[in-house]
C-alpha positions in Angstrom: 9.6 14.3 -7.5 7.0 13.0 -9.9 3.9 11.3 -8.3 3.2 9.6 -11.6 6.7 7.9 -11.5 5.9 6.7 -8.0 2.6 5.2 -9.2 4.5 3.5 -12.1 7.2 2.3 -9.8 4.7 0.6 -7.5 3.1 -1.5 -10.2 5.7 -4.2 -10.5 6.3 -4.5 -6.7 2.5 -4.8 -6.3 2.3 -7.5 -9.0 5.3 -9.3 -7.3 3.5 -9.4 -4.0 0.3 -10.7 -5.7 2.3 -13.4 -7.4 3.9 -14.5 -4.2 0.5 -14.7 -2.5 -1.0 -16.6 -5.4 1.9 -19.1 -5.5 1.7 -19.7 -1.7 -2.0 -20.3 -1.8 -1.7 -22.6 -4.8 1.0 -24.7 -3.2 -0.7 -24.9 0.2 -4.1 -25.7 -1.2 -2.6 -28.4 -3.4 -0.7 -30.0 -0.5 -3.6 -29.6 2.0 -6.9 -29.5 0.1 -8.9 -29.5 3.4 -7.5 -26.1 4.1 -9.2 -24.7 1.0 -12.3 -26.8 0.3 -14.4 -26.2 -2.8 -17.6 -24.2 -2.5 -20.8 -26.1 -2.3 -22.9 -26.3 -5.5 -25.5 -24.0 -4.1 -23.0 -21.1 -3.7 -22.3 -18.8 -6.7 -23.5 -19.0 -10.3 -24.7 -22.3 -11.6 -23.6 -21.7 -15.3 -20.8 -20.3 -17.3 -23.0 -17.4 -18.4 -23.8 -16.6 -14.8 -20.2 -16.7 -13.9 -19.3 -14.3 -16.8 -22.1 -11.9 -15.7 -20.9 -11.9 -12.1 -17.4 -11.2 -13.4 -18.7 -8.4 -15.6 -20.6 -6.8 -12.8 -18.2 -7.3 -9.8 -14.7 -7.2 -11.3 -14.7 -4.9 -14.4 -16.2 -1.8 -12.7 -13.5 -1.4 -10.1 -10.9 -2.1 -12.8 -12.5 0.6 -14.9 -12.4 3.0 -12.0 -8.7 2.3 -11.2 -7.7 2.6 -14.8 -9.6 5.9 -15.1 -7.8 7.4 -12.1 -4.3 6.1 -12.7 -4.6 6.4 -16.4 -5.3 10.1 -16.2 -2.2 10.5 -14.0 0.1 8.4 -16.2 -1.1 10.2 -19.3 -0.4 13.6 -17.8 -4.1 14.6 -18.2 -4.6 15.2 -14.4 -2.7 15.8 -11.3 -3.3 13.4 -8.3 -5.7 15.9 -6.9 -7.6 16.3 -10.1 -7.5 12.5 -10.6 -9.5 12.3 -7.4 -12.2 14.3 -9.1 -12.0 11.9 -12.1 -12.5 9.0 -9.7 -15.5 10.7 -8.1 -17.0 11.2 -11.5 -16.4 7.6 -12.5 -18.0 6.5 -9.3 -21.1 8.5 -10.0 -21.3 7.0 -13.5 -21.0 3.4 -12.1 -23.7 4.2 -9.5 -25.9 5.6 -12.2 -25.4 2.5 -14.4 -26.2 0.2 -11.4 -29.4 2.3 -10.6 -28.1 3.3 -7.2 -27.5 7.0 -7.8 -30.0 8.2 -5.3 -30.1 11.2 -3.0 -29.8 9.2 0.2 -26.7 7.4 -1.2 -25.1 10.7 -2.3 -25.7 12.3 1.1 -24.3 9.3 2.9 -21.2 9.4 0.7 -20.7 13.1 1.3 -21.0 12.7 5.1 -18.5 9.8 5.1 -16.1 11.7 2.9 -16.3 14.8 5.1 -15.6 12.7 8.2 -12.7 10.8 6.6 -11.2 14.0 5.2 -11.5 15.7 8.5 -9.8 12.9 10.3 -6.9 12.8 7.8 -6.4 16.5 7.9 -6.2 16.5 11.7 -3.5 13.8 11.3 -1.8 16.1 8.8 -1.9 19.0 11.2 -0.6 16.9 14.1 2.2 15.4 12.0 3.2 18.7 10.6 3.3 20.3 14.0 5.4 17.4 15.3 7.8 17.6 12.4 8.1 21.4 12.8 8.8 21.2 16.5 11.1 18.2 16.0 13.2 20.1 13.5 13.2 23.4 15.4 14.6 21.6 18.5 17.4 20.1 16.4 16.0 16.5 16.4 16.9 16.0 12.7 20.5 16.9 13.4 20.7 14.7 16.4 19.4 11.7 14.4 21.9 12.4 11.6 24.8 12.7 14.1 23.6 9.4 15.7 23.6 7.7 12.4 27.1 9.0 11.6 28.3 7.9 15.1 27.1 4.4 14.4 29.4 4.3 11.3 26.9 2.4 9.2 27.4 2.2 5.5 24.4 2.9 3.2 23.2 -0.7 3.2 23.4 -1.0 7.0 21.5 2.3 7.3 18.9 1.1 4.9 18.3 -2.1 6.9 18.0 0.0 10.1 15.4 2.3 8.5 13.4 -0.6 7.0 13.5 -2.4 10.3 12.3 0.6 12.2 9.4 1.1 9.8 8.5 -2.6 10.0 8.4 -2.5 13.9 6.4 0.7 13.9 3.9 -1.0 11.7 2.9 -3.2 14.6 1.7 -0.1 16.6 0.9 2.7 14.2 -1.2 3.2 11.1 0.5 3.8 7.8 -0.6 7.4 7.7 1.1 8.2 11.0 4.3 6.4 9.9 4.3 8.2 6.6 3.7 11.7 7.9 5.9 11.5 11.0 8.7 9.2 10.1 9.4 10.0 6.5 10.2 13.7 7.1 12.8 12.6 9.6 14.3 9.9 7.3 14.3 11.9 4.1 17.4 14.0 4.8 19.2 10.8 5.7 18.1 9.0 2.6 19.3 11.9 0.4 22.8 11.4 1.8 23.0 7.7 0.9 25.3 6.4 -1.8 24.7 2.9 -3.2 27.3 3.3 -6.0 26.3 1.6 -9.2 23.4 -0.4 -7.5 21.1 2.7 -7.6 21.9 6.0 -9.2 21.7 9.0 -6.9 18.7 10.6 -8.7 16.8 7.3 -8.4 17.4 6.7 -4.7 14.4 8.7 -3.4 12.0 6.9 -5.8 13.5 3.5 -4.8 13.3 4.3 -1.1 9.7 5.5 -1.4 8.6 2.3 -3.0 10.5 0.2 -0.4 8.7 2.1 2.3 5.4 1.5 0.5 6.0 -2.3 0.3 7.2 -2.3 3.9 4.0 -0.5 5.0 1.9 -3.4 3.6 3.0 -5.4 6.7 1.3 -2.8 8.9 -2.1 -3.9 7.6 -1.5 -7.5 8.8 0.7 -7.2 12.0 -1.1 -7.3 15.3 -2.2 -5.7 17.5 -3.3 -2.9 15.2 -3.4 -4.5 11.8 -6.6 -3.1 10.2 -7.0 -5.9 7.7 -7.2 -8.3 10.7 -10.2 -6.6 12.1 -11.8 -6.3 8.6 -11.4 -10.0 8.2 -12.7 -10.7 11.7 -15.8 -8.6 11.0 -16.8 -10.6 8.0 -15.8 -14.0 9.4 -18.2 -16.5 11.2 -18.2 -16.4 15.0 -16.3 -19.8 14.9 -13.2 -18.0 13.5 -11.3 -16.5 16.4 -8.9 -13.6 16.2 -6.1 -15.9 17.4 -6.7 -18.0 14.3 -6.4 -15.0 12.1 -3.2 -13.9 13.8 -1.6 -17.3 13.1 -2.8 -17.3 9.6 -1.2 -14.0 8.6 2.4 -15.1 9.5 3.2 -16.7 6.1 1.8 -13.6 4.3 3.9 -11.2 6.4 6.9 -13.4 5.5 6.0 -13.2 1.8 5.8 -9.4 2.1 9.3 -9.3 3.7 10.5 -11.5 0.8 9.0 -9.0 -1.7 10.7 -6.2 0.1 14.1 -7.9 0.1 13.6 -8.6 -3.7 13.0 -4.9 -4.4 16.1 -4.1 -2.4 18.3 -6.6 -4.2 16.9 -5.9 -7.7 16.0 -2.1 -7.7 15.0 -2.5 -11.4 11.7 -4.0 -10.1 10.8 -0.5 -9.0 12.7 1.6 -11.5 12.4 -0.2 -14.8 8.8 0.9 -15.6 9.2 4.6 -14.8 12.4 4.6 -16.9 10.7 2.8 -19.8 7.8 5.3 -19.8 10.2 8.3 -19.6 12.4 7.0 -22.3 
């Protein structure tokens, strides 16, 4: 399947989630202003020009980099692997413009990249070995027989798969879920029939985006939500992890709402790829 179509299919669901977050924050901060107090006058730029310069320096470079990487894929100029090189080149250009392209920085980036790549490839190896043994022992056939024994229709099966991924997000990282669970679920998904709701050739794309939206909850759900620990690391000592756990509940609910919306209206995920292809 086309990776470019998957990227295109993820744009509208991502914007949908962003709009849900924005609407929730806007409503809550309007009803309870003390939950979102204004910054003091000594924080941030003190003029419109300063604000524009901060925006120019802090917001546009990442947007430029994202556009460079995804744009090269959408335009067909580069494969995802080649686009990684495009992103690396763009990062070097930004570092050069900011005057931070120094040997110590480059060496540190290379070391971190090697460590991260090594970790991910070890996960690939473990997941591949697991999937191979699982299939060799007939695990895939057992799961398919179990699903058939349950007698679930396509929609019931979809809810079971989405619920399983949601629960796994509490305990596993998205990489493990993707590499271990998806090879097991894919043969099942290919047998689904949603009638006129989703055409057969689009089911895999639709399901992949549903999984991607579902996996967003894994970043926020305790005890292993990585975003929770990132937030705790930059928060003052007065902010307890229990406060953060309680604070993420509405956002997890919003993510589930976004997931349900993509399930009910598949065009949210399929409209943009079809538009570009046509």
